[in-house]
C-alpha positions, 0 to 999 in steps of 0.5 A: 410862539408870539404868532400863536399867542396873537392868533389866540388873542385875535380870535378871542380864544384867550381874552385879556382883562385887567392884567389877566389872561382868561381862557374859558373858566381859567384866569391866568395872572400875568407878571404884574411887574411887566404891567407896572413897569409898562405903566411906569415908562409912560411919560405922556399921553396926548390926544391929537384931534387934528390928526385923530391920533393919541401921542404916547411918550415912553422912556425906559431910562435909556431909550425914548419912544414916541408912538402915534396911535390912530383912533381907529386902533385905540379909542381916544383916551388920556388914561395911562392905565388904559394906554398901558393895557392897550400897549400890553396887548399890542406889543412885547415886553422882554426881560433881560436876565443879565441886565435886569432891564425890561424892553418894550416893542410896539406891534400895531394891529393889522388893520389897513388905514388911510390918511383921508379920514378928515377930508371934506370928501371923506366926511361927506361919504361918512355922513351919506353912508351912515344915514343909509345904515339902519342897524349894526348887527353884532353876534358876539358868539360867532364874532360876526358884524353885519350892516343892515341898510335902510332901503336894502334890509334883506341884503346885509354887508358882512364885515371881515372877521379879522376886524371884529376885535378892533370894532369891539374895542371901539364899541362897534361905533358906526363911524369907526366901522364906516371908516374901515370900509372906506379905507379898505376899498369901499366906494359910493357911486350915486345910489350904490355902495360897493365893498369887496365886489358886492353892491348895496343899494342906497336908493331912497324908497318910493313915496306913497301917493296920497291918492293911492295905497300903492307906491308911486315913483317920486321923480322930477322933484322940484323945490317949492318957492316958499318964504323963510317963514313958510318953510319954517312953519311947514317944518315945525308942523312936521316935527310937531306932528311926529313928536305927538306920535312919540316918533322922535327917537334915538337909535341906540345901536347906531346913535342917530336921531330918528323921526318916524311917522307911524302913519305911513312908516316913513323914517328920517335919520339925522346925520351923526353930527346933527344927532350928537348936537341934539343929544348934547342939548337934551333932545330939544324939539326946537333944535330938530326944527332948526337943523331941518330948516337950515339943512333941508328943503321942501320939494314936490314930486310929479304927483303933487306930494310935498316932501321934506328933503334932507341929507339925500333922504325924503319923507312926505309931509302929510297934506293934513298939516299943510296950512291952506294959506301956504298951499294956496300961495304956492299954487298961485305962484305956480299959476295953478288954481287952488280948488276943490280937488286940493281941499279934498286931499287935505280932508282925506288924510 
């Protein structure tokens, strides 16, 4: 009977909401005494950021239980009502008729996890994968979650259906979904992410040449020799250029800050950590400039295009916003001549 009940809840034939079971239009009130009792035995709730767990202490008058619930199973909270509802959904409350006492047994959700969520390697993998995911598509009717990649939009990754419930409990946060993928066999190998035997491209698209409307392969990138002031001037010019187009946006589905150039359609996503920082500081343009200046590089491809390289992404810096003095300085240091051809490139853009 318990297995049938868990299946009905898992696949959302029956919903649990505010102490009631909901089946279609029917609302079935549960034994409030069980919830009240469960809340009463919660003696402490502590969020342990270091371990990414919520510690819950239970004492029913006779026995003590110390639960450590991963953030992947229950979103961080210190609200005992939320904890009690979670425990009610993921456990059993038994009533002993002879003694008149209740007893509780916790049953963790069936989602495999690992212990590497906070290692430098995992943090790096999470940031890389997050920067390449454009949208998290959710179909509530079909209980389906799909990931759309920035550079591979026609090849979506479908998450196992059994993950839907826990992803929904975490509001479909991309960081949680990425951790589930990486904890369950997902791997990143250069420009490819592999999950369940299928490959998804993380290849950065080609950059359009200023002399051609078609794409040109941006290979053999090399870092330009710029002073700190020159680099900051270029990045500031780029951010101002994007801002004047209202191109600094927040992707609400994926909670990332996006810089979008409407002229060529290029997009640059900030990492989750940098996006959160900009969001907390109310989207100050100077913060975006500072982050890109600290963590980005100015590179050049074989066609002479200047690129802003950040977090394994690159976008072209429009020639029209590159100050002539900086361009001349770079060409002079590389032994090239600042002539008519370069000036024409500035005027054409």
